[in-house]
C-alpha positions in Angstrom: 20.8 0.3 11.3 18.0 -1.2 13.2 14.5 -1.6 11.7 11.5 -1.5 14.0 8.4 -3.4 13.1 5.3 -1.3 13.4 3.0 -2.5 16.2 -0.2 -1.2 17.8 0.4 1.5 20.4 -1.6 1.5 23.7 -2.8 4.8 25.2 -1.7 4.9 28.8 -4.9 6.6 30.2 -7.7 4.9 28.2 -6.0 1.6 27.3 -7.2 1.9 23.7 -4.8 0.8 21.0 -3.8 3.1 18.1 -2.0 2.7 14.8 0.9 5.2 14.5 2.9 5.1 11.3 5.4 7.5 9.9 4.6 8.7 6.4 7.3 8.1 3.8 9.5 11.1 3.2 8.5 11.5 -0.5 4.8 11.7 0.5 5.1 14.1 3.4 4.7 17.2 1.1 1.6 15.6 -0.6 -0.1 14.5 2.6 1.0 17.4 4.7 1.9 15.4 7.8 4.8 13.3 9.1 2.8 10.7 10.9 -0.7 9.0 10.8 -2.4 8.1 14.1 -5.8 6.4 14.2 -7.7 4.6 16.9 -8.2 0.9 16.5 -11.2 1.1 18.8 -10.3 -1.8 21.1 -8.6 -2.6 24.4 -7.9 -6.2 23.5 -4.3 -6.9 22.4 -5.3 -9.8 20.0 -8.0 -7.7 18.4 -5.7 -4.7 18.1 -3.1 -6.8 16.2 -5.7 -8.0 13.7 -7.1 -4.5 13.2 -3.6 -3.0 13.0 -2.6 -5.5 10.2 -5.7 -4.6 8.1 -5.1 -0.8 8.6 -1.4 -1.0 7.9 -2.0 -3.0 4.7 -4.5 -0.5 3.5 -2.0 2.4 4.2 0.7 0.6 2.3 -1.6 -0.1 -0.6 -2.7 3.6 -0.7 0.9 4.8 -0.7 2.1 2.4 -3.4 
């Protein structure tokens, strides 16, 4: 089994980075979605990585 590290996703048209994270299976019924997608509001790769880390940590903390 291969694990994939979550990374920022770049929109092909606008060039803006997004966070796209799959919601854990046990929380899908509570949240009502299978995936969260949110704009990181930047086109800079280095800035996107920093913002992604902060958003991802906040999501993990909320789900814990």
